[in-house]
C-alpha positions in Angstrom: -49.5 -90.2 -90.6 -48.2 -87.2 -92.4 -46.7 -84.8 -90.0 -48.3 -81.9 -91.7 -51.8 -83.3 -91.6 -52.5 -81.9 -88.2 -51.1 -78.5 -89.2 -53.2 -78.6 -92.3 -56.1 -79.4 -90.2 -55.4 -76.4 -87.9 -54.9 -74.0 -90.7 -57.8 -75.1 -92.7 -60.5 -73.7 -90.4 -59.0 -70.3 -90.9 -59.8 -70.5 -94.5 -63.4 -71.1 -94.0 -65.5 -68.9 -96.2 -62.5 -67.7 -98.3 -60.2 -69.2 -100.7 -56.9 -70.5 -99.3 -53.8 -71.1 -101.2 -52.7 -74.5 -101.8 -50.7 -75.7 -98.9 -47.6 -77.4 -100.1 -44.7 -78.5 -98.0 -42.6 -75.7 -99.4 -45.3 -73.2 -98.6 -45.6 -74.5 -95.1 -41.8 -74.2 -94.6 -41.9 -70.7 -95.8 -44.7 -69.9 -93.4 -42.8 -71.5 -90.6 -39.7 -69.4 -91.4 -41.9 -66.4 -91.6 -43.4 -67.1 -88.2 -39.9 -67.7 -86.8 -38.9 -64.3 -88.0 -42.0 -62.7 -86.5 -41.3 -64.5 -83.3 -37.7 -63.4 -83.3 -38.8 -59.9 -84.0 -41.4 -60.0 -81.2 -38.8 -61.4 -78.8 -36.4 -58.6 -79.8 -39.1 -56.0 -79.3 -39.9 -57.6 -76.0 -36.3 -57.3 -75.0 -36.2 -53.7 -76.2 -39.4 -52.9 -74.3 -38.0 -54.6 -71.2 -34.8 -52.6 -71.5 -36.9 -49.4 -72.1 -39.0 -50.3 -69.1 -35.9 -50.8 -66.9 -34.5 -47.5 -68.2 -37.7 -45.8 -67.4 -37.7 -47.4 -63.9 -34.1 -46.3 -63.4 -35.0 -42.8 -64.5 -38.0 -42.8 -62.3 -35.8 -43.9 -59.4 -33.3 -41.2 -60.2 -36.0 -38.6 -60.4 -37.5 -39.8 -57.1 -34.0 -39.6 -55.5 -33.6 -36.1 -56.9 -37.0 -35.2 -55.5 -36.0 -36.6 -52.1 -32.7 -34.7 -52.3 -34.5 -31.5 -53.2 -36.9 -32.1 -50.3 -34.0 -32.8 -48.0 -32.2 -29.8 -49.2 -35.2 -27.6 -48.6 -35.6 -29.1 -45.2 -31.9 -28.5 -44.4 -32.2 -24.9 -45.7 -35.2 -24.5 -43.5 -33.2 -25.9 -40.5 -30.3 -23.6 -41.4 -32.6 -20.6 -41.4 -34.0 -21.7 -38.1 -30.5 -22.3 -36.7 -29.3 -19.0 -38.1 -32.2 -17.3 -36.3 -31.5 -19.2 -33.2 -27.8 -18.2 -33.5 -28.7 -14.6 -33.9 -30.9 -14.8 -30.9 -28.1 -16.6 -28.9 -25.7 -13.8 -29.9 -28.1 -11.2 -28.7 -28.6 -13.0 -25.4 -24.8 -13.4 -25.1 -24.3 -9.7 -25.6 -27.0 -8.9 -23.0 -25.4 -11.4 -20.6 -22.0 -9.8 -21.2 -23.3 -6.4 -20.5 -25.0 -7.6 -17.3 -21.7 -9.3 -16.2 -19.8 -6.1 -17.0 -22.1 -4.2 -14.8 -21.9 -6.8 -12.0 -18.1 -6.7 -12.4 -18.0 -2.9 -11.9 -20.3 -3.2 -8.9 -18.1 -5.9 -7.4 -14.9 -3.9 -8.1 -16.5 -0.9 -6.3 -17.5 -3.1 -3.4 -14.0 -4.6 -3.3 -12.3 -1.2 -3.2 -14.6 -0.2 -0.4 -13.9 -3.4 1.4 -10.1 -2.8 1.0 -10.5 0.7 2.4 -12.6 -0.6 5.3 -10.0 -3.4 6.0 -7.2 -0.8 5.9 -9.0 1.4 8.4 -9.8 -1.6 10.6 -6.1 -2.6 10.5 -5.1 0.9 11.4 -7.7 0.9 14.2 -6.3 -2.5 15.5 -2.8 -1.2 15.2 -3.4 1.9 17.3 -3.9 0.0 20.6 -0.6 -1.8 19.9 1.3 1.4 19.8 2.9 2.8 22.9 0.6 5.3 24.7 1.7 8.9 25.1 -0.2 11.7 26.6 -0.4 14.7 24.3 -1.8 18.3 24.5 -3.3 19.8 21.3 -2.1 23.4 20.9 -3.9 24.3 17.7 -1.1 23.6 15.2 -2.5 23.6 11.7 -1.3 21.3 9.0 -2.0 20.9 5.3 -4.4 18.1 4.3 -1.8 16.5 2.1 0.5 16.1 5.1 -2.0 14.4 7.3 -1.3 10.8 6.1 2.5 11.2 6.1 4.8 9.4 8.5 7.3 11.7 10.1 10.6 10.1 11.0 13.1 11.5 13.6 16.5 10.5 12.4 18.9 8.9 14.9 22.2 8.4 13.0 25.1 6.4 14.5 28.4 7.7 13.2 31.6 5.7 13.9 34.3 7.9 15.4 37.9 6.5 15.1 40.7 7.2 17.6 42.6 10.5 17.3 39.6 12.4 16.2 36.9 14.7 17.5 33.5 16.1 16.6 32.8 19.7 17.4 29.4 21.3 16.9 29.2 25.1 16.8 26.1 27.2 17.6 26.3 28.8 14.2 26.6 27.1 10.8 28.8 29.9 9.3 31.5 29.2 12.0 31.6 25.5 11.0 31.9 26.5 7.4 34.9 28.7 8.1 36.7 26.0 10.0 36.1 23.5 7.2 37.3 25.9 4.5 40.6 26.4 6.4 41.1 22.6 6.4 44.3 22.6 8.6 44.5 24.2 12.0 47.4 24.7 14.4 46.3 24.2 18.0 48.3 25.6 20.9 48.8 22.9 23.6 50.8 25.1 26.1 48.8 27.7 28.0 50.1 31.0 29.3 51.1 34.1 27.3 54.4 34.5 29.2 55.9 31.4 27.6 58.6 32.0 25.0 58.0 31.0 21.4 60.4 28.0 21.7 58.5 26.7 24.7 55.2 26.6 23.0 53.8 23.2 21.9 51.5 23.0 18.8 49.8 20.2 16.9 48.3 20.2 13.4 44.7 18.9 13.1 42.6 18.4 9.9 39.1 19.8 9.6 36.5 18.1 7.3 32.7 18.2 6.9 30.5 15.4 8.4 28.4 13.7 5.8 25.7 11.2 6.8 23.0 9.2 5.0 19.5 10.1 5.8 16.3 8.2 4.7 14.5 10.0 1.9 11.8 7.4 1.4 10.7 4.5 3.7 8.2 1.7 3.2 7.3 -0.6 6.0 5.2 -3.8 5.6 3.2 -4.6 8.7 2.1 -8.1 9.6 -0.3 -9.0 12.3 0.5 -12.2 14.2 -2.3 -14.7 14.5 -0.8 -16.4 17.6 0.7 -13.5 19.5 -0.6 -10.8 21.9 0.9 -7.6 23.2 0.5 -7.1 27.0 0.8 -3.5 28.2 0.0 -1.3 31.2 2.2 -3.5 33.3 2.6 -2.4 36.9 6.0 -1.4 38.4 6.5 -4.2 40.9 10.3 -4.0 41.3 10.7 -7.6 40.4 13.1 -9.2 37.8 11.8 -9.4 34.3 12.0 -13.2 34.2 9.8 -13.4 37.3 7.2 -11.1 35.7 7.3 -13.2 32.5 6.8 -16.4 34.5 3.8 -15.0 36.2 2.3 -13.8 32.9 2.9 -17.1 31.3 1.3 -18.9 34.2 -1.8 -16.8 34.0 -2.2 -16.9 30.2 -1.5 -20.6 29.9 -4.7 -21.5 31.8 -7.7 -22.3 29.7 -10.1 -20.9 32.4 -8.5 -17.5 31.7 -9.1 -17.9 28.0 -5.4 -18.8 27.3 -3.5 -21.8 26.1 0.0 -23.2 26.0 2.5 -20.4 25.7 5.2 -21.1 23.1 7.5 -18.1 23.8 7.5 -14.8 25.7 9.6 -11.6 25.2 10.0 -8.5 27.3 10.3 -5.3 25.1 12.8 -3.1 26.9 12.1 0.0 24.8 8.4 0.1 25.7 8.1 -2.0 28.9 5.6 -4.3 27.2 5.5 -8.1 26.8 4.8 -10.3 23.7 3.3 -13.7 24.4 3.1 -16.2 21.6 0.8 -19.2 21.9 1.4 -22.7 20.5 -1.8 -22.9 18.5 -4.2 -20.7 16.6 -7.5 -19.4 17.9 -6.2 -18.4 21.4 -4.9 -14.9 20.7 -8.0 -13.4 18.9 -10.5 -13.9 21.8 -8.1 -12.3 24.2 -7.5 -9.3 21.9 -11.3 -8.9 21.5 -11.5 -8.4 25.3 -9.2 -5.4 25.2 -8.5 -5.4 28.9 -8.2 -8.2 31.4 -7.8 -8.5 35.2 -4.6 -10.4 35.6 -3.4 -11.9 38.9 0.2 -11.1 39.5 1.4 -12.2 42.9 -1.4 -11.5 45.3 -3.1 -8.7 43.5 -5.0 -8.3 40.3 -4.0 -5.7 37.7 -5.9 -4.4 34.7 -3.7 -5.1 31.7 -4.3 -4.1 28.1 -4.3 -6.8 25.5 -3.5 -5.7 21.9 -2.6 -7.4 18.6 1.0 -7.9 18.0 2.2 -6.2 14.8 5.6 -6.8 13.3 7.1 -4.6 10.6 9.7 -5.2 8.0 11.3 -2.5 5.9 10.4 -3.2 2.3 11.9 -0.2 0.7 14.5 2.2 2.0 16.0 5.1 0.0 18.9 7.1 1.4 20.4 10.4 0.4 23.6 12.1 1.6 23.2 15.0 3.9 25.9 17.3 5.4 25.7 18.4 9.0 25.7 22.2 8.8 27.1 23.0 12.3 29.4 20.0 13.0 33.1 19.6 12.0 35.2 16.4 12.1 38.7 17.0 13.5 41.3 14.3 12.7 45.0 13.5 13.1 45.0 14.5 16.8 48.1 13.1 18.4 47.8 11.4 21.8 50.0 13.9 23.7 47.5 15.0 26.4 45.0 13.4 28.7 41.5 13.0 27.3 39.8 15.7 29.4 42.7 18.2 29.0 42.8 17.6 25.2 39.0 18.2 25.0 39.3 21.5 26.9 42.2 22.6 24.8 40.4 22.0 21.5 37.2 23.7 22.8 39.3 26.8 23.9 41.1 27.0 20.6 38.0 26.8 18.4 36.0 29.2 20.5 38.4 32.0 19.8 37.1 34.4 17.1 40.7 35.2 16.2 41.1 31.6 15.1 38.0 31.8 13.0 36.0 30.0 15.6 32.9 30.7 17.7 30.6 29.5 20.4 30.9 25.6 20.8 27.7 23.8 21.4 29.2 20.3 21.9 32.5 18.5 21.6 33.4 14.8 21.6 37.0 13.6 21.6 38.2 10.0 21.1 41.9 9.4 22.0 44.2 7.4 19.7 43.8 3.7 20.1 40.1 3.9 21.0 36.8 3.9 19.1 33.4 5.5 19.8 30.0 6.0 18.1 28.5 9.5 17.9 24.7 9.7 17.7 23.2 12.5 15.5 19.7 13.7 16.2 17.4 16.1 14.2 18.5 19.7 14.5 15.5 21.6 15.7 17.3 24.9 16.3 
């Protein structure tokens, strides 16, 4: 069978009703080539269309992504605007809170200052019972308001006095000034005007001012003991101090009396009071709160005062030199007379107006080889 017969058969129906060219093998081959070219062209167009489709799809994806990005950006902008609004609101709230806290701080500072003043006055009130009692009579002395809170100190100066020297205090300051200006004085040791010049005995003494250091400013830090009490209003029983301390320790060491174990006790000689220190906290405060207690000493009960124990330390002390206006230091006094005789001789000599002296208020003499301490008090004259 001819291979082209079937093809001829297939092509022939298309030529029904019209004239068809003669189908020769060459013609068939041309038609086949032409169909191949058309097929190749169609395939290429199909490839191009497929690529164009893919490009369109990619573009569509890109546009869709851009749309989503724009949408997300708009959402983010909206969130940022919301957050910015919230931030502004938070800032406003923070400022309001800051203002409120500042007002509270001012109120608390004011309350703290009032509390400090109240505690200060309470401490002073608690200190007063611990101070030695002294009866006083008010005579209407007026003081300035600025002087009411000042602490007045009465100086008590201890001045070392070496051997071969004397301190002489005159009634008038101008007399002491004349004696100091003369510097050197000749003192007659022999008495009696009838003695010849050669029989007289004289000594040379040096006169100098007396300079002492006085406190110009003083700061004392007070501390209240949490375990100690101050017992005052003690009776005069005529018993030894140790016996009195034993009886007080025996009473205050009993829990039924509100006490506890006593760690130490001390008798204050200058005030006649007793300091008791307990071994643990919480014992002293209830006793102090009572104020007074009936204490059994021997066979009798005595009403004793219980006060807080305050201890003070000097935190700041400023001194300034001060010259005693009426006192003169005499030195280089030889040990040629007895102590009493030399003291009388010096007083007689410096009382004479002819020697530049005047009325002597006090005289203290220390012989050579000895030492003494002179105590200066405030001059109220």
